[in-house]
C-alpha positions in Angstrom: 47.4 63.7 8.5 45.6 63.3 11.9 47.3 63.7 15.2 48.5 60.3 16.6 49.6 59.2 20.0 53.2 58.9 20.8 54.8 55.6 19.6 57.5 53.6 21.1 60.0 55.6 19.1 59.0 58.9 20.7 59.7 57.5 24.2 63.3 58.1 23.5 62.8 61.8 22.8 64.3 64.3 25.2 62.4 66.1 28.0 59.6 68.6 27.4 60.9 71.7 25.7 59.7 75.2 26.6 57.6 75.1 23.4 55.8 72.0 24.6 55.1 73.5 28.0 53.9 76.8 26.4 51.7 74.8 24.0 50.2 72.8 26.9 49.5 75.9 29.0 48.1 77.8 26.1 45.7 75.0 25.4 44.5 75.3 29.1 44.7 79.0 29.3 41.0 79.4 30.2 41.2 76.9 33.0 44.3 78.5 34.4 42.9 82.0 34.3 39.7 80.8 35.9 41.5 79.1 38.8 43.8 82.1 39.2 40.8 84.5 39.5 38.9 82.3 41.9 41.9 81.8 44.2 42.8 85.5 44.1 39.2 86.5 44.9 39.1 84.0 47.8 42.5 85.3 49.1 41.3 88.9 49.0 38.1 88.0 50.9 40.0 86.0 53.5 42.7 88.8 53.9 40.1 91.4 54.3 38.3 89.4 57.0 41.5 89.0 59.1 41.5 90.9 62.3 43.7 94.0 62.4 46.5 93.9 64.9 48.1 97.2 66.2 51.4 97.7 67.8 52.4 100.4 70.3 56.0 101.1 71.2 57.7 103.0 74.0 61.3 104.2 73.9 63.1 104.1 77.3 66.5 105.8 77.6 69.1 104.5 80.0 70.0 107.7 81.8 73.6 107.4 83.2 74.6 108.5 86.7 74.5 112.2 87.1 77.3 112.4 89.7 80.8 111.5 88.4 81.9 108.1 89.5 85.2 109.7 90.7 83.3 111.3 93.5 80.6 108.6 94.2 80.8 105.0 93.1 77.6 103.1 92.7 77.1 99.9 94.7 74.9 98.5 91.9 77.6 96.9 89.7 75.5 94.5 87.6 75.4 95.0 83.8 72.4 96.9 82.5 71.4 94.1 80.1 71.5 91.6 82.9 69.5 93.9 85.2 67.0 94.4 82.4 66.6 90.7 82.0 65.9 90.3 85.7 63.4 93.1 85.7 61.7 91.5 82.7 61.4 88.2 84.5 59.7 90.0 87.4 57.3 92.1 85.3 56.4 89.1 83.1 55.4 87.1 86.1 51.9 85.5 86.1 50.6 87.7 88.9 51.6 91.0 87.4 50.3 90.1 83.9 47.0 88.9 85.2 46.6 92.1 87.1 47.1 94.1 83.9 44.8 91.8 81.9 42.0 92.3 84.4 42.6 96.0 84.6 42.3 96.6 80.9 40.0 93.6 80.1 42.4 92.2 77.6 41.8 89.2 75.4 38.0 89.1 76.1 37.3 86.4 73.4 40.3 84.2 74.2 39.4 84.3 78.0 36.2 82.5 77.2 37.9 79.4 75.8 41.5 79.6 77.1 42.9 79.1 80.6 44.6 81.9 82.6 48.0 80.4 82.0 47.4 80.3 78.2 46.2 83.9 78.3 49.3 84.9 80.2 51.5 83.1 77.7 49.7 84.9 74.9 50.4 88.2 76.5 54.1 87.4 76.9 54.2 86.7 73.2 52.6 90.0 72.4 55.2 91.9 74.6 58.6 92.5 73.0 61.7 94.2 74.4 64.5 95.3 72.0 67.8 96.6 73.2 69.6 99.4 71.5 73.3 99.9 72.0 75.3 103.1 71.7 77.0 104.2 68.5 80.2 102.6 69.6 78.5 99.3 70.0 79.4 99.1 73.7 77.0 99.5 76.6 73.2 99.5 76.2 71.9 103.1 75.6 68.1 102.4 75.4 65.5 99.8 74.8 62.2 99.7 73.1 59.2 98.0 74.7 56.3 97.2 72.4 52.9 95.6 72.8 50.5 94.4 70.1 46.7 94.0 70.2 43.4 94.8 68.5 42.5 98.0 70.2 44.9 100.9 69.4 44.1 103.0 72.5 44.2 100.1 74.9 47.6 98.8 73.6 49.1 102.3 74.0 47.9 102.4 77.6 49.2 98.9 78.3 52.6 99.7 76.7 53.0 102.9 78.8 51.9 100.9 81.9 54.6 98.3 81.2 57.2 100.9 80.6 56.3 102.6 83.9 56.7 99.2 85.7 60.2 98.9 84.2 61.2 102.3 85.4 59.7 101.8 88.9 61.2 98.3 89.2 64.6 99.5 88.1 64.5 102.2 90.8 63.3 99.8 93.4 65.8 97.0 92.6 68.7 99.5 92.6 67.6 101.0 95.9 67.1 97.5 97.5 70.5 96.4 96.2 72.2 99.5 97.6 70.4 99.1 101.0 71.2 95.4 101.0 74.9 96.3 100.5 74.8 98.7 103.4 73.2 96.2 105.6 75.7 93.5 104.7 78.6 95.9 105.3 77.0 96.8 108.7 77.0 93.1 109.7 80.5 92.6 108.5 81.6 95.8 110.2 80.2 94.5 113.5 82.1 91.3 113.1 85.3 93.1 112.3 84.8 95.4 115.3 84.4 92.4 117.6 87.5 90.8 116.2 89.4 94.1 116.5 88.3 94.5 120.1 89.4 90.9 120.9 92.8 91.6 119.3 93.2 94.8 121.2 92.3 93.0 124.5 94.9 90.3 123.7 97.6 92.9 123.0 96.8 94.9 126.1 96.8 91.8 128.3 100.1 90.7 126.8 101.7 94.1 127.4 100.5 94.0 131.0 101.8 90.5 131.6 105.2 91.3 130.0 105.6 94.9 131.1 109.3 95.6 131.3 110.4 93.0 128.7 108.6 94.3 125.6 110.6 94.9 122.4 110.0 98.6 122.5 111.4 98.7 126.0 114.7 97.1 125.1 116.7 100.4 125.1 115.3 101.4 128.4 116.0 98.0 129.9 119.6 98.1 128.6 120.0 101.7 129.9 118.6 100.7 133.3 120.8 97.6 133.4 123.9 99.8 132.7 122.9 102.2 135.5 122.3 99.4 138.0 125.7 98.0 137.2 127.3 101.4 137.9 125.3 101.6 141.1 126.4 98.1 142.0 130.0 99.1 141.5 129.3 102.2 143.7 127.7 100.1 146.4 130.6 97.7 146.3 133.0 100.6 146.7 130.9 101.9 149.6 131.1 98.5 151.2 134.8 98.4 150.8 135.2 101.9 152.3 132.8 101.0 155.1 134.8 97.9 156.0 138.0 99.9 155.9 136.5 102.6 158.1 135.1 100.0 160.4 138.5 98.3 160.8 140.2 101.6 161.3 137.6 102.8 163.9 137.7 99.5 165.8 141.5 99.7 165.9 141.4 103.4 167.0 138.7 102.6 169.6 140.7 99.7 171.0 143.8 101.9 171.3 141.8 104.7 172.9 140.2 102.4 175.4 143.7 101.0 176.2 145.0 104.5 176.8 142.0 105.3 179.0 142.5 102.2 181.1 146.2 103.0 181.5 145.4 106.6 182.4 142.8 105.5 185.0 145.3 103.1 186.6 148.0 105.7 186.7 145.8 108.1 188.6 145.5 107.8 192.4 142.8 109.3 194.5 144.1 112.5 195.9 143.0 116.0 196.8 144.0 118.4 194.1 142.6 121.8 193.4 142.2 121.2 189.8 140.9 117.6 190.1 137.3 116.6 189.5 135.5 113.9 191.6 133.3 111.2 190.1 129.8 112.0 191.2 130.5 115.7 191.1 128.5 118.0 189.0 131.6 118.6 186.9 131.9 115.0 185.6 132.3 114.5 181.8 129.1 114.4 179.8 128.1 111.3 177.8 127.2 111.4 174.1 123.5 111.3 174.9 123.8 114.3 177.2 125.8 116.2 174.6 123.1 115.5 172.0 120.4 116.5 174.4 122.2 119.8 175.1 122.6 120.3 171.3 118.9 119.6 170.7 117.9 122.0 173.5 120.0 124.7 172.0 118.5 124.1 168.5 114.9 124.2 169.8 115.6 127.6 171.3 116.5 128.9 167.9 114.3 127.0 165.4 110.8 125.5 165.2 110.2 121.7 165.7 109.8 121.3 161.9 113.2 122.7 161.1 115.5 120.1 159.4 118.4 120.6 161.9 116.0 120.0 164.8 114.6 116.9 163.2 118.1 115.6 162.4 119.2 116.2 166.0 116.2 114.3 167.3 117.0 111.4 165.0 120.6 111.4 166.2 119.5 111.5 169.9 117.1 108.6 169.4 119.9 106.5 167.7 122.4 107.4 170.5 119.9 106.3 173.2 119.2 103.1 171.4 122.9 102.4 170.9 123.6 103.2 174.6 120.9 100.7 175.7 122.4 98.1 173.5 125.9 98.7 174.8 124.7 98.6 178.4 122.9 95.3 177.7 125.9 93.7 176.0 128.7 95.3 178.2 130.8 92.8 180.2 131.0 93.0 184.0 133.6 95.5 185.2 136.9 93.8 185.9 138.6 93.9 189.2 141.8 95.9 189.5 145.0 94.4 190.8 144.3 95.9 194.1 140.8 94.3 194.3 138.7 97.3 193.5 137.3 99.1 190.5 136.0 102.5 189.6 132.3 101.6 190.1 132.9 99.9 193.3 134.9 102.9 194.4 132.1 105.1 193.4 129.6 102.9 195.1 131.6 102.7 198.2 132.0 106.4 198.3 135.7 106.3 197.2 136.7 109.3 195.1 138.6 108.8 191.8 140.5 111.7 190.5 139.5 112.7 186.9 141.9 114.8 185.0 141.3 116.8 181.9 143.3 114.3 179.9 141.0 111.5 181.1 138.0 113.5 180.2 139.2 114.1 176.7 140.0 110.4 176.3 136.5 109.5 177.4 134.9 112.0 175.0 137.1 110.7 172.2 136.1 107.1 173.0 132.4 108.1 173.0 132.8 109.8 169.6 134.7 106.8 168.2 131.9 104.5 169.4 129.3 106.7 167.7 131.2 106.8 164.5 131.7 103.0 164.6 127.9 102.5 165.1 127.2 104.8 162.2 129.8 103.1 160.0 128.3 99.7 160.8 124.8 101.0 159.9 126.1 102.5 156.7 127.9 99.2 155.9 124.7 97.2 156.5 122.7 99.6 154.2 125.3 99.4 151.5 125.3 95.6 151.7 121.5 95.5 151.4 121.7 97.9 148.5 124.2 95.7 146.8 122.0 92.6 147.3 119.0 94.5 146.0 121.0 95.7 142.9 122.2 92.2 142.3 118.6 90.9 142.2 117.5 93.8 140.0 120.4 93.1 137.6 119.5 89.4 137.5 115.9 90.3 136.7 116.9 92.8 134.0 119.2 90.2 132.4 116.4 87.7 132.5 114.1 90.1 130.8 116.8 90.8 128.2 117.2 87.1 127.5 113.5 86.8 127.1 113.3 89.7 124.6 113.5 87.5 121.4 110.7 85.2 122.6 108.5 88.1 123.7 109.3 89.9 120.5 108.2 86.9 118.5 104.9 86.5 120.4 104.3 90.3 120.2 104.9 90.2 116.5 102.2 87.5 116.0 99.7 89.4 118.1 100.6 92.7 116.4 100.2 91.1 112.9 96.8 89.7 113.8 95.8 93.1 115.3 97.0 95.0 112.2 95.1 92.6 109.9 92.0 93.1 111.9 92.5 96.9 112.0 93.1 97.0 108.2 90.0 94.9 107.6 87.9 97.1 109.9 89.2 100.3 108.3 88.5 98.9 104.8 84.9 97.8 105.8 84.3 101.2 107.4 85.4 103.0 104.2 83.2 100.8 102.1 80.3 101.3 104.5 80.6 105.1 104.3 80.9 104.9 100.5 77.9 102.5 100.3 75.9 105.0 102.5 76.6 107.8 100.1 75.7 105.6 97.2 72.4 104.7 98.8 71.6 108.4 99.4 72.4 108.9 95.7 70.0 106.1 94.8 67.2 107.6 96.9 67.7 111.0 95.5 67.5 109.5 91.9 70.9 110.8 90.9 72.1 107.4 89.9 71.6 105.5 86.6 67.9 105.2 85.8 65.4 104.4 83.1 63.8 107.5 81.6 60.8 107.3 79.2 61.6 109.8 76.4 59.0 108.6 73.8 55.8 107.3 75.3 53.5 105.1 73.3 50.7 106.6 71.3 47.6 105.0 69.8 48.7 103.6 66.3 46.8 104.7 63.3 47.7 101.8 61.0 47.6 98.1 61.9 50.8 96.3 62.5 49.5 93.2 60.8 48.2 91.6 58.6 49.9 93.1 55.6 46.9 92.9 53.4 48.5 94.0 50.1 51.3 91.6 50.5 49.1 88.7 51.4 46.7 89.5 48.5 49.6 89.6 46.1 51.0 86.3 47.4 47.5 84.7 47.2 47.2 85.9 43.6 50.6 84.5 42.7 49.7 81.2 44.4 46.4 81.1 42.5 48.1 81.6 39.2 50.7 78.9 39.9 47.9 76.5 40.9 46.0 77.3 37.6 49.1 76.7 35.5 50.0 73.5 37.3 46.5 72.2 36.9 46.4 72.9 33.2 49.8 71.4 32.7 48.8 68.3 34.6 45.7 67.8 32.6 47.6 68.1 29.3 50.4 65.9 30.5 48.0 63.1 31.2 46.9 62.9 27.5 50.4 62.0 26.4 49.9 63.8 23.0 52.4 64.8 20.4 52.4 68.5 20.6 54.7 69.4 17.6 57.5 68.3 15.4 60.1 69.4 17.9 59.2 66.4 20.0 60.2 63.9 17.3 63.6 62.2 17.6 66.5 64.0 16.1 66.9 63.2 12.3 63.2 62.3 11.7 62.1 63.3 8.2 58.9 65.4 8.0 56.9 64.4 4.9 54.0 66.8 5.5 51.7 68.6 7.9 48.0 67.9 8.5 45.7 70.8 9.4 43.9 70.9 12.7 40.2 69.9 12.4 37.9 71.3 15.1 34.4 69.7 15.5 31.3 71.6 16.6 27.8 70.4 17.6 26.0 71.5 14.4 28.7 71.2 11.7 32.3 70.4 11.0 34.7 73.1 9.9 38.0 72.6 8.2 40.8 74.9 9.1 44.1 74.7 7.5 46.8 75.7 9.8 
């Protein structure tokens, strides 16, 4: 029976089965194959006409520092990857890339229709930097720099040029960073030196102002204070002895003068063979005359610079001065009971008999007066010494009382000075280390980039992948042909076989397919 369209009953049949799809595709197999072949041919032609793009690659090794870091520490402490990123930003700048583009006449066709910024952006896309880490996955060990273009020789030269820029820029940036570190440390060291000088000046001025009451002088102050107290006690003892000697000499002198006066009164003027007359050449000598005789005798034996001669001169000068003082302060001679005195008698020409006893008494009185004068002088010197010692002891005790305050102020100054000194020493050490590191950078002994595999002109293009693109185009063409055939058959809504009938439908018979031709009809039984 003839093939009929699907009825309402078939609308409830399940989705197309694989047999239906295969039947539909088989019926349109010629169309699918034709479309497949056409699209495959077009794809092959288009792929063959695509411009070949080549890629040149340079391997740059990160050569570590050649001098052990235990001996010289580098002042460039940034991470290699970070430094590489900064160098890339500098090299990928518009100015540098335009210079390379003009040097190698890159992108000649694009430069006719694109702006400079677009050309630079295109070159940035064509440059690629890939980082390679060490086996342990830690620090960066190397990086690969690649550049792609249409001319193999040119792209190799450009890649090597870019790699050389990376090497030179890394060296320049490290050296600049090291020199910048040294310059910074120089400025900081100058500031620290000025601060240290100021602290030293403050400490020196403080020591000068508080000399004698500094904490480190405490032991010497206490020792000197003890010595001065001992000396004060000695001076007091000397004063006590001087006062006792003075009292004793005054008493003795008073008694001697009384005895002399009594002896003079007891003597009457008379002629005696053994008597001596006042005004005679045999009268008793005074203390000044005795000292002059002694000095004259010493000068005959010694030179004027001899200590005994100088001591005798000093004693003579003191005796003369004391004699003048006594004469100025001496009372007028008293009148004797008979209305006369020794001076009047001498002046009137009366003679007074002088016995050896009277002579001895007068010499004794002169000696006692000299001793009394010396004792008074020593007592005055001891008193002055005691007053001086009392003042010195009070000053020492005042300094001792001020020691805690001075020590606190000195501790604050010393702390600031030590901080400035430590800061200066630290900066000086860092400057010396930075100078050595800078010399290492200049001598290229530090970490650097080393080109170990320069770029070579590639022999095969990097893209397009012609075989892959042709295969993909062929597969896409086949898929389009199959979809087109399936779509055309699906639009007919024809019953393709008994498998499309609802489940349980009874098949009564099969009708053969009748194909019609232009000249005749043929009957084929399927």
